[in-house]
N, C-alpha and C positions, 0 to 999 in steps of 0.2 A: 499499912503505914499511914499514920494520921498526920496531916499537915496543919500546923497551928496558924500559919499566916495565909489563910485562904480568903478570897473575896469573889463576889459574883462578877460575871462579865460586864454587867452594867456599871458596877462600882469601878472596875478597872478602866473602862472607857471614860467615865466621868472624870476620874482622876487624871487620865491622860490629857483630855481636852482642857481641863482647868489649868494644867501645867503648861500647855502650849497655847498662849493667848492669841497668836497670829492665826492659827488654825481655828480656834474657837470663834474669832471674829469673822472669818470667812463663812463658817457654818451659820452664824447669826444673820449675815447678809443674805444668804440663801433662804433662810426662814422668812426674811422680810419680802423677798421676791415672791416666794410661794404665798405668803399672806396677802399680797396685792391681789392675786387672782381669787383667793378664797374669800377674803373679806369684802371685796368690792364687786364680785360677781362676774359672770361671763360677758355681760355687755361691756363693762369697762375693759376687761381683758381682750375683747375682740378689737377694740380701738387702740390698744396699747401696742405700739410698734417696737419700742425699745425700753428696757428697764434695767438699771444697774446702780450699784452703790459705789461711791468714791469719796473718800475723806469725810465719812459720816453724812453724806448728802445723797438722797435718792433722786436719781435723774429719771424722768419719765417722758418719753416722746409719744405723743398721741397723734392719730390721724384725723381726729374730729376737733374742730375749733370750738364747737358748742360745748362738747364735753370738757375740753381744756378750761374754758371759762368757768364752768360749774365746779370743777375740781380745785381750781386756784382759790376759790372762795372758802373752801373747807380744808385747806392744807393742814392746819394745826390739829384738827380732829383726826384727820387721816394719819398723821404722824404718830399721834398718841395711840391709836388703834394698832398700827403696825408694830410699834415698840412693845405694846402689851402682848401681841401675838408672838413676837420673837422671844419675849421673856427678859428683855434687857433693853437699855437705851442704845440702840444701834444707829439710828438716824437722828440728826438734829435739824435737818431742813429737807424740804422737797422742792426740787426744781421741775416744773411742768412746762414742757415745750411742745 
Protein backbone atom coordinates (compact mmCIF):
# COMPACT_ATOMS: atom_id res chain seq x y z
CA UNK A 1 0.00 0.00 0.00
CA UNK A 2 1.57 3.29 -1.12
CA UNK A 3 0.82 6.46 0.85
CA UNK A 4 0.77 9.60 -1.24
CA UNK A 5 0.65 12.05 1.68
CA UNK A 6 3.83 11.10 3.55
CA UNK A 7 6.41 13.31 5.20
CA UNK A 8 9.45 12.82 7.36
CA UNK A 9 9.28 13.07 11.12
CA UNK A 10 11.35 16.27 10.99
CA UNK A 11 8.91 17.89 8.58
CA UNK A 12 5.95 16.87 10.73
CA UNK A 13 7.57 18.30 13.88
CA UNK A 14 8.54 21.54 12.12
CA UNK A 15 4.97 21.92 10.87
CA UNK A 16 3.60 21.28 14.37
CA UNK A 17 5.84 23.88 16.04
CA UNK A 18 5.22 26.49 13.35
CA UNK A 19 1.49 26.06 13.93
CA UNK A 20 1.82 26.36 17.70
CA UNK A 21 3.46 29.75 18.29
CA UNK A 22 3.33 29.61 22.10
CA UNK A 23 5.22 26.34 22.21
CA UNK A 24 7.67 27.56 19.56
CA UNK A 25 8.32 30.68 21.67
CA UNK A 26 9.14 28.58 24.72
CA UNK A 27 11.55 26.45 22.72
CA UNK A 28 13.30 29.60 21.45
CA UNK A 29 13.59 30.88 25.04
CA UNK A 30 15.25 27.60 26.04
CA UNK A 31 17.66 28.01 23.11
CA UNK A 32 18.60 31.46 24.42
CA UNK A 33 19.27 30.05 27.88
CA UNK A 34 21.41 27.25 26.42
CA UNK A 35 23.17 29.80 24.21
CA UNK A 36 24.13 31.86 27.27
CA UNK A 37 26.28 29.01 28.55
CA UNK A 38 27.65 27.97 25.16
CA UNK A 39 28.41 31.43 23.76
CA UNK A 40 29.86 33.08 26.86
CA UNK A 41 31.67 30.09 28.32
CA UNK A 42 32.00 28.30 31.63
CA UNK A 43 33.39 31.29 33.52
CA UNK A 44 30.26 33.38 32.91
CA UNK A 45 28.04 30.33 33.54
CA UNK A 46 29.81 29.76 36.86
CA UNK A 47 28.83 33.23 38.10
CA UNK A 48 25.29 33.07 36.70
CA UNK A 49 22.86 32.43 39.52
CA UNK A 50 19.57 32.85 37.67
CA UNK A 51 18.65 33.12 34.00
CA UNK A 52 15.14 33.43 32.55
CA UNK A 53 13.17 35.10 29.78
CA UNK A 54 9.99 37.06 30.45
CA UNK A 55 8.20 39.38 27.99
CA UNK A 56 11.12 39.28 25.52
CA UNK A 57 13.58 40.38 28.22
CA UNK A 58 16.42 38.14 29.39
CA UNK A 59 16.95 38.49 33.13
CA UNK A 60 20.41 37.52 34.36
CA UNK A 61 21.38 37.42 38.03
CA UNK A 62 25.11 37.23 38.66
CA UNK A 63 27.14 36.62 41.79
CA UNK A 64 30.08 38.77 40.65
CA UNK A 65 29.77 42.54 40.58
CA UNK A 66 32.92 42.85 38.45
CA UNK A 67 31.50 40.52 35.81
CA UNK A 68 28.15 42.33 35.99
CA UNK A 69 29.83 45.66 35.17
CA UNK A 70 31.69 44.11 32.23
CA UNK A 71 28.57 42.49 30.79
CA UNK A 72 26.41 45.62 31.14
CA UNK A 73 28.76 47.40 28.76
CA UNK A 74 28.31 44.82 26.00
CA UNK A 75 24.57 44.07 26.32
CA UNK A 76 23.71 44.94 22.71
CA UNK A 77 26.38 42.64 21.30
CA UNK A 78 25.32 39.83 23.64
CA UNK A 79 21.67 40.24 22.68
CA UNK A 80 22.54 40.05 18.99
CA UNK A 81 24.63 36.88 19.47
CA UNK A 82 21.93 35.17 21.54
CA UNK A 83 19.22 35.96 18.98
CA UNK A 84 21.45 34.64 16.20
CA UNK A 85 22.05 31.49 18.21
CA UNK A 86 18.31 30.98 18.68
CA UNK A 87 17.63 31.69 15.01
CA UNK A 88 14.98 34.31 15.74
CA UNK A 89 14.57 37.60 17.59
CA UNK A 90 13.63 36.16 20.96
CA UNK A 91 14.92 38.86 23.28
CA UNK A 92 14.78 42.62 22.89
CA UNK A 93 16.60 43.57 26.09
CA UNK A 94 18.88 42.11 28.75
CA UNK A 95 18.53 43.04 32.41
CA UNK A 96 21.69 42.18 34.35
CA UNK A 97 21.43 42.18 38.14
